Every structure is written in C-alpha cells, then in structure tokens.
C-alpha positions as CSV (number, residue, x, y, z in Angstrom):
1,M,93.4,109.3,119.2
2,N,92.6,110.0,115.6
3,T,92.4,107.1,113.1
4,A,94.8,105.9,110.5
5,G,98.0,105.7,112.4
6,H,98.1,109.4,111.6
7,S,97.4,110.8,115.0
8,E,99.7,112.3,117.6
9,A,102.0,109.5,118.8
10,T,101.3,108.3,122.3
11,A,104.6,106.5,122.6
12,R,107.7,108.0,124.2
13,R,108.8,109.5,120.9
14,G,107.4,110.1,117.5
15,L,108.9,110.2,114.1
16,E,112.6,110.9,114.0
17,L,113.7,111.9,110.5
18,T,117.4,112.4,110.1
19,P,119.4,114.1,107.4
20,F,121.8,112.0,105.2
21,R,124.2,112.5,102.4
22,G,122.2,111.6,99.4
23,L,123.6,109.5,96.6
24,R,122.4,110.8,93.2
25,Y,123.1,110.4,89.5
26,D,125.4,112.9,87.9
27,P,123.3,114.2,85.1
28,D,126.4,114.7,82.9
29,R,127.2,111.0,83.1
30,V,123.8,109.6,82.1
31,G,121.6,110.0,79.0
32,S,118.7,111.5,81.0
33,L,117.5,111.4,84.5
34,A,114.2,110.0,83.3
35,A,116.0,107.1,81.6
36,V,117.7,105.9,84.8
37,T,114.6,105.9,87.0
38,S,112.3,103.0,87.7
39,P,109.0,102.3,89.5
40,P,109.6,100.5,92.9
41,Y,111.0,97.0,92.6
42,D,107.7,95.3,93.4
43,V,105.9,97.2,90.6
44,V,108.3,96.0,87.9
45,V,107.1,92.4,87.7
46,R,106.7,91.9,84.0
47,P,109.8,90.7,82.1
48,D,109.1,93.1,79.2
49,G,108.9,96.0,81.7
50,L,112.2,94.9,83.2
51,H,113.9,94.7,79.8
52,H,112.4,98.0,78.7
53,L,114.0,99.7,81.7
54,Q,117.4,97.9,81.2
55,D,117.4,99.1,77.6
56,A,116.5,102.7,78.5
57,D,120.0,103.4,79.8
58,P,122.9,101.2,80.9
59,H,122.8,102.9,84.3
60,N,119.0,102.4,85.0
61,I,118.4,101.9,88.7
62,V,116.6,98.6,87.9
63,R,120.1,97.1,87.5
64,L,120.5,97.6,91.3
65,I,117.0,96.9,92.6
66,L,116.3,94.0,90.4
67,P,119.7,92.6,89.2
68,Q,119.5,89.7,86.7
69,S,121.8,86.6,87.2
70,A,121.5,82.9,87.6
71,T,121.2,82.6,91.3
72,P,120.1,85.0,94.1
73,A,123.7,85.2,95.5
74,E,125.1,86.1,92.1
75,R,122.3,88.7,91.6
76,N,123.1,90.4,94.8
77,E,126.9,90.4,94.2
78,Q,126.3,91.7,90.7
79,A,124.3,94.6,92.2
80,A,127.1,95.3,94.7
81,R,129.7,95.3,91.9
82,T,127.5,97.6,89.8
83,L,127.0,100.1,92.6
84,R,130.8,100.1,93.4
85,R,131.6,100.7,89.7
86,W,129.1,103.5,89.3
87,L,130.6,105.2,92.3
88,S,134.1,104.8,91.1
89,E,133.2,106.1,87.7
90,G,131.3,109.1,89.1
91,V,127.9,108.0,87.6
92,L,126.6,108.2,91.2
93,T,128.0,111.0,93.4
94,T,127.4,111.8,97.1
95,D,126.1,115.2,98.1
96,R,128.6,117.2,100.1
97,E,126.5,117.8,103.2
98,P,123.7,115.9,104.9
99,G,120.2,117.0,104.3
100,L,116.6,116.1,103.9
101,Y,115.0,116.1,100.5
102,V,111.8,117.7,99.4
103,Y,110.2,115.6,96.6
104,E,107.4,116.6,94.3
105,Q,105.4,114.5,91.8
106,C,102.7,115.9,89.6
107,D,100.9,114.8,86.5
108,G,98.9,116.4,83.7
109,D,95.5,115.8,85.4
110,G,96.2,118.2,88.3
111,M,97.6,115.8,90.8
112,L,100.3,117.3,93.0
113,Q,102.1,115.6,95.8
114,R,104.9,116.8,97.9
115,G,106.7,115.0,100.7
116,I,110.1,114.8,102.4
117,I,112.7,112.1,102.1
118,G,115.1,111.3,105.0
119,A,116.6,108.5,107.1
120,L,113.9,107.5,109.6
121,H,114.9,106.0,113.0
122,L,113.5,102.5,113.1
123,S,111.0,101.6,115.9
124,E,109.4,98.5,117.4
125,P,105.8,97.8,116.5
126,S,104.9,98.1,120.2
127,E,106.0,101.8,120.2
128,G,103.2,102.7,117.8
129,V,105.4,105.1,115.9
130,V,105.2,103.4,112.4
131,L,102.1,101.3,111.8
132,P,101.9,98.6,109.2
133,H,98.6,97.6,107.7
134,E,99.6,94.5,105.7
135,D,101.2,91.2,106.3
136,V,104.5,90.4,104.6
137,M,105.9,87.4,102.8
138,P,109.1,86.0,104.5
139,H,110.8,85.1,101.3
140,V,110.5,88.6,100.0
141,V,111.9,90.1,103.2
142,A,114.8,87.6,103.0
143,D,115.5,88.6,99.4
144,R,115.5,92.3,100.1
145,A,117.7,91.8,103.1
146,D,120.3,89.9,101.1
147,L,120.3,92.7,98.5
148,M,120.7,95.4,101.1
149,R,123.5,93.5,102.9
150,A,125.4,93.1,99.6
151,T,125.1,96.7,98.5
152,S,125.1,98.3,102.0
153,A,122.6,100.8,100.8
154,N,118.9,101.8,100.8
155,L,118.3,101.8,97.1
156,E,114.8,103.3,97.1
157,P,112.5,105.0,99.7
158,L,109.4,103.4,101.0
159,L,106.3,105.5,101.3
160,L,104.9,106.6,104.7
161,T,102.0,108.9,105.4
162,Y,101.1,111.0,108.5
163,R,98.4,113.5,109.3
164,G,99.9,116.9,109.9
165,N,98.2,120.2,110.5
166,G,97.9,121.1,106.8
167,S,99.7,124.3,105.8
168,G,100.1,125.4,109.5
169,S,102.7,122.9,110.4
170,A,106.4,123.7,110.5
171,T,107.2,120.8,108.1
172,A,104.6,122.0,105.6
173,E,106.0,125.5,105.8
174,V,109.6,124.3,105.1
175,V,108.4,122.0,102.3
176,E,106.4,124.7,100.5
177,R,109.0,127.4,100.9
178,T,111.7,125.0,99.6
179,A,109.5,124.0,96.6
180,A,109.5,127.7,95.5
181,R,113.3,127.5,94.8
182,P,115.0,126.1,91.8
183,P,115.3,122.3,92.2
184,L,118.3,120.1,92.4
185,L,116.8,118.1,89.6
186,A,113.7,117.9,87.5
187,T,112.6,115.3,85.0
188,T,109.5,113.9,83.4
189,T,109.2,110.1,83.2
190,E,107.5,108.3,80.4
191,D,104.3,107.8,82.4
192,G,103.8,111.6,82.2
193,F,104.8,112.3,85.9
194,R,107.1,115.3,86.5
195,H,109.5,114.8,89.4
196,R,111.4,117.5,91.2
197,L,113.9,117.3,94.1
198,W,115.3,119.9,96.5
199,S,117.7,119.6,99.5
200,V,117.1,121.0,102.9
201,T,120.3,121.7,104.7
202,D,119.7,124.8,106.8
203,P,120.2,123.8,110.5
204,A,117.2,125.8,111.6
205,D,114.9,124.2,109.1
206,L,116.1,120.7,110.0
207,V,115.5,121.4,113.7
208,R,112.0,122.7,113.0
209,I,111.1,119.6,111.0
210,R,112.6,117.3,113.6
211,S,110.6,119.0,116.3
212,D,107.4,118.9,114.3
213,L,107.6,115.3,113.3
214,A,108.4,114.1,116.8
215,H,104.7,114.6,117.6
216,H,103.5,112.3,114.9
217,Q,103.2,108.7,113.9
218,A,103.0,107.3,110.4
219,L,101.2,104.6,108.4
220,I,103.1,102.5,106.0
221,A,101.4,103.2,102.6
222,D,103.9,101.3,100.4
223,G,106.9,99.3,101.4
224,H,105.9,96.8,104.1
225,H,108.6,94.3,103.0
226,R,111.3,97.0,103.0
227,W,110.3,98.2,106.4
228,A,110.4,94.6,107.7
229,T,113.8,94.3,106.0
230,Y,115.1,97.4,107.7
231,R,114.1,96.0,111.1
232,R,115.7,92.7,110.4
233,L,119.0,94.3,109.4
234,R,119.0,96.6,112.3
235,A,118.7,93.5,114.6
236,E,121.9,92.1,113.0
237,H,124.0,95.2,113.6
238,P,125.0,96.4,117.1
239,S,123.5,99.8,117.8
240,P,124.2,102.6,117.3
241,S,124.9,102.1,113.6
242,P,123.6,103.4,110.2
243,W,121.3,100.3,110.1
244,D,119.3,102.0,112.9
245,Y,117.7,104.1,110.1
246,G,115.9,103.4,106.8
247,L,115.2,105.6,103.8
248,V,111.6,106.8,103.6
249,L,109.4,109.4,101.9
250,L,107.0,111.0,104.4
251,V,103.8,112.6,102.9
252,D,101.4,114.6,104.9
253,T,98.0,113.4,103.7
254,A,96.1,116.2,105.4
255,R,97.7,118.3,102.7
256,Y,98.3,115.8,99.9
257,P,95.9,112.9,100.0
258,L,97.1,109.7,98.3
259,R,95.2,107.5,95.9
260,V,94.3,103.9,96.9
261,R,94.2,101.3,94.2
262,A,93.9,97.5,94.2
263,I,96.7,94.9,93.6
264,H,95.5,92.1,91.5
265,R,96.4,88.4,91.6
266,L,97.6,86.1,88.8
267,L,97.1,82.4,89.4
268,H,99.7,80.8,87.1
269,D,98.6,77.2,87.1
270,L,94.8,77.6,87.2
271,P,92.9,78.0,83.9
272,V,89.7,80.0,84.2
273,A,87.4,77.1,83.5
274,E,89.0,75.2,86.4
275,A,88.7,78.3,88.6
276,L,85.0,78.7,87.9
277,A,83.9,75.0,88.2
278,P,84.1,74.7,92.0
279,L,82.4,78.0,92.6
280,E,79.0,76.7,91.6
281,G,76.6,77.0,94.6
282,L,79.2,78.9,96.6
283,F,79.2,82.2,94.7
284,R,77.1,83.9,92.1
285,V,79.0,83.9,88.8
286,R,78.1,86.0,85.7
287,R,79.9,86.0,82.4
288,L,80.5,89.6,81.0
289,D,81.4,89.9,77.4
290,V,82.3,93.6,77.7
291,P,85.5,95.7,77.5
292,L,87.7,95.9,80.6
293,A,86.5,99.3,81.6
294,E,82.8,98.1,81.7
295,A,83.8,95.0,83.6
296,L,85.5,97.1,86.2
297,N,82.4,99.3,86.5
298,A,80.3,96.1,87.1
299,L,82.9,95.0,89.8
300,A,82.6,98.4,91.5
301,D,78.8,98.2,91.6
302,A,78.9,94.6,92.9
303,A,81.5,95.6,95.6
304,C,79.0,98.1,97.1
305,A,76.9,95.1,98.2
306,G,79.6,92.8,99.4
307,N,82.6,90.7,98.3
308,A,83.2,90.7,94.6
309,F,85.9,89.7,92.2
310,L,86.5,89.6,88.4
311,L,88.1,86.5,86.9
312,A,89.7,86.8,83.5
313,G,92.0,84.9,81.2
314,D,89.8,83.2,78.7
315,G,88.8,86.2,76.6
316,A,85.8,87.2,78.8
317,F,85.2,88.5,82.3
318,H,83.4,86.6,85.0
319,L,81.9,88.5,87.9
320,V,82.0,86.5,91.1
321,D,80.0,87.9,94.0
322,R,77.5,87.0,96.7
323,P,79.4,84.3,98.6
324,D,77.5,81.8,100.6
325,P,77.4,83.0,104.2
326,A,77.8,79.5,105.5
327,L,81.0,79.1,103.4
328,L,82.4,82.3,104.9
329,A,81.5,81.2,108.4
330,R,83.5,78.0,107.9
331,T,86.5,79.6,106.2
332,V,87.1,83.1,107.5
333,P,88.7,83.4,111.0
334,A,86.1,84.7,113.5
335,D,88.6,86.2,115.9
336,R,89.2,89.4,113.9
337,P,87.2,92.7,113.6
338,T,84.3,92.7,111.2
339,A,86.1,95.1,108.9
340,W,88.9,92.6,108.5
341,R,86.6,89.6,108.0
342,T,84.7,91.3,105.2
343,L,87.7,92.5,103.2
344,D,87.8,91.1,99.7
345,A,91.4,90.2,100.2
346,T,90.5,88.2,103.3
347,V,87.8,86.3,101.5
348,L,90.1,85.7,98.5
349,H,92.9,84.3,100.6
350,A,91.0,82.5,103.3
351,T,88.1,81.2,101.2
352,L,89.0,81.0,97.6
353,L,92.7,80.3,97.6
354,D,92.9,78.2,100.8
355,H,89.5,76.4,100.8
356,V,88.2,76.3,97.2
357,W,91.2,76.3,94.9
358,H,93.8,75.0,97.4
359,I,96.6,77.3,96.2
360,P,99.4,78.3,98.5
361,E,99.3,82.1,98.5
362,D,103.0,82.6,99.6
363,S,104.4,80.7,96.6
364,P,105.5,82.9,93.7
365,A,105.3,79.8,91.5
366,H,101.5,79.8,92.0
367,V,100.5,83.4,92.7
368,A,101.8,86.7,91.3
369,Y,100.8,90.2,92.6
370,I,100.4,92.8,89.8
371,H,99.4,96.4,90.1
372,D,98.5,97.0,86.4
373,T,95.0,95.8,85.6
374,A,95.4,95.4,81.9
375,A,98.8,93.7,82.3
376,T,97.3,91.1,84.7
377,V,94.6,90.2,82.2
378,E,97.0,90.1,79.3
379,K,99.4,87.8,81.1
380,A,96.6,85.5,82.2
381,E,95.4,85.2,78.6
382,R,98.9,84.6,77.3
383,D,99.9,82.0,79.8
384,G,96.6,80.2,80.3
385,G,96.2,81.2,84.0
386,T,93.5,83.2,85.8
387,A,93.5,86.9,86.6
388,V,91.7,87.8,89.8
389,L,90.9,91.5,89.6
390,M,90.2,93.3,92.9
391,H,88.3,96.4,93.8
392,P,90.2,99.0,95.9
393,V,89.8,99.0,99.7
394,R,88.4,102.3,101.1
395,E,91.1,104.3,102.7
396,E,89.1,104.7,105.9
397,V,89.0,100.9,106.4
398,V,92.8,100.8,106.1
399,R,93.2,103.5,108.6
400,D,90.8,102.0,111.1
401,L,92.4,98.6,111.0
402,A,95.9,100.1,111.4
403,R,94.7,102.0,114.4
404,Q,93.5,98.8,115.9
405,G,96.8,97.1,115.3
406,V,95.2,94.6,112.8
407,T,97.1,93.9,109.6
408,M,95.4,93.2,106.4
409,P,96.2,90.3,104.1
410,R,99.4,90.9,102.1
411,K,99.2,93.1,99.0
412,S,95.7,94.3,99.9
413,T,96.3,97.9,98.8
414,S,98.3,100.1,96.5
415,F,98.8,103.6,97.7
416,G,100.1,106.1,95.2
417,P,101.6,107.8,93.5
418,K,104.7,105.9,94.6
419,P,108.1,107.6,94.6
420,A,110.3,106.9,91.6
421,S,113.4,104.9,92.3
422,G,116.7,106.3,91.3
423,L,116.3,110.0,92.3
424,V,118.1,109.7,95.6
425,L,119.7,106.7,97.3
426,R,121.3,106.3,100.8
427,A,124.6,104.6,101.2
428,L,125.1,103.2,104.7
429,D,128.9,103.5,104.7
430,V,129.0,107.3,104.0
C-alpha cells in the first residue's frame, strides 16, 4: 500500500462521490460574487476580519457560517432564518439538475489547483476510506453540528486529497475537459485568487468518475471538525437519508500538490515574560531583534535539528529550541511512533502547554489557533499574550502517520489553498 492515505482502498469500497443540486448565489442579486465569499469558518478568527466580510456585502456567506448573536442557540437560529430568507428572495438558487462541480483556484504566482466538489458517502474509520490525520476538539464539533442541524445544510466543503494516476485517470480527464469550457461562475477574491466553477451533469461522465474514485481512499487535508460533524449527524438520522453524505472538495495531489503551512497558537493569558521564565534549563532560548521574515528563517534553520518554536508578543522574537531530552522522556507519551513523538505540535502540547505552562489546550478562553503569522503576532502584542509560531510539518510525515492510523495533535497542519466558502452549498432538504 502506498503512503498518505492516498493509495488504492483495501476496504470493501472506496470513495463514493455523488451528484447533488448545488445551491448558488444568483449573481444578479448580489453586488459581486467575490464580495459574498469567505475563507473557511475556522480561518476567520479575527473580529476585524469577520466585520470586514460582513461589511463587504449584506449577503456574505460569513453570515451563515459564523452568525453573530448573544447565545449559540440564537446564532444558529439566526443562520437558519437568514438562509430561508435568502432562498425565498432568490439570493440563493438551486441548480436544476444534480451534478458534480469542477472547481479551480489559481493565483498570480503560477499556482493552479483543480478538484471536484460533490456529496461524499460517509464511512467509518475502520473502513479506511477517509483517513484523518488530526485530533478534533469536541466543543467545535458540537458547535458545527448545532449549526448544520439548524440550517439543514452543508454550508462549505471540506478539503480531501487522494492520489490518482495523474492525467491518465478518468476523473482527471473529465476535470480537464470540463475546465476547457466556459465556467458557471468566475471571480477573483481580494487575496488575488481567481476562482472558477463548472458543473458536470453528463451521465456518462458521472459514471466514469464514480467508477474511478471507487478505487481510491482519501486523506482529510482540511476540515477534520466538519468531517466529525458529518459523522455525528449521520448517526442521528436513520439511514438512508441525505445525512449519509457530506460536502467535500476532492483534489488529486498526484496532479495538483497542495501546500502545507503551520497553524500558530495564541496564548491569551500568558505574557511573554511569564512564558519564558520557566523554560530556563529546559530549552535553549535566544532573543531575536529582527523582522518577522528573518525570525521565521531562524525558526526554519533550528527546526532542521529538532523541535523549535518562536515566541512573540513583547516586541521581539524568542527562538526556543533544543529541549532537554529528559524532559521529553517524562512528558511525551512513549506508546506512539517516533514520528509522532518528535512532532513540534506534540512537544508543544504534551510538554509546554501541559507540563511547563499548565494551560488547557482545549479551552478557547486560553488558546486560539490562527493561520496568519503576522496576525498572531499582532494580536499577542495588542492583548499582552504570547504568540507561539510553528514551523510547518513535512507532508510526508503527515502521510506516513495517517497510513499508520495515528492522528496528530489538533491543528497541526494547514493544507492549502483551501476552497472559498460561498461558491456552492448543499441543502439537505432538496
């Protein structure tokens, strides 16, 4: 079997991607398609970013994926009312016939990614069809489940990868041929990415894709909490039902490799001085009075030799590396593969958070997970907390651990580019 959860599936079945009637914005009813899109819900963590999206257009998708109200119950009901209103007003319309959707993203630096969006039949972990590589936080799964129950919709696709046969596969042939046609929609978002979407409705093409993907398994690249949410909600509804499926974007990384970036931590209640004090004698700590880019280069160099982190929030950067081996032996569980025990995220959570700083990692009041490096530093400096900047995990490590059935600490990786939210939704009652 190949690595990465990208090999031929050995379970009774492989990926089963099903057409659905997409729910899409009517371009005549919104200011622009770019103005109604958003990054995935877990990327929009800064209040200023949320407000910016809300102000971009009164119909921005963030009003559904991150509704704002006093209580969680009120937020979810608000999202449900908003969705019903947009449907009744024709802001969102349902495509006339079921299909799969070819989705393309590209930027000005030559990056091009194409994949296919559909409703994926949910599977049990024991089947080995869809492999996670990260743990999830129960409160986040509960929050997403409440929102999906209220709206009866999959509001944004999660990102899965598989290893096809490059341009020789049936799916790749359909994707490339479809992308040569005029798209259903095309827009460029303010981050410079161009997005295009096509529908695939020809029965012969749908059969070819279904047959091809049935021989593959996938790795969850982004969306572990939504995948866990899909599975929770399926368990609540007697099968067969629309809840047996979840909205996904499948990308063949043999043809379109993804980028892997780090997800950083913001420790709300821990000033940098208090974070550094207990590290004496346990880690090597060096102060770096340099710009962010140079500090990240120093982090990358240190990461080549072992575990390394950058702490920030006091106007400087502090490179933390060379942990005491005896400390690691006491704090890192020994019953996992070496690749897991030596992950930066493992050492951060098991050693620094749990043992040195005594911070509960699963409490949003104490720890925030932020994708944007500069934003993490800025927020730490503004709020008096500590930013912990991480170095990206190598993709082959993620693949090998997933193949072994070992999950990494939560929020260990950020695969991208991520699909924009708001281009196509899936209503479960259509």
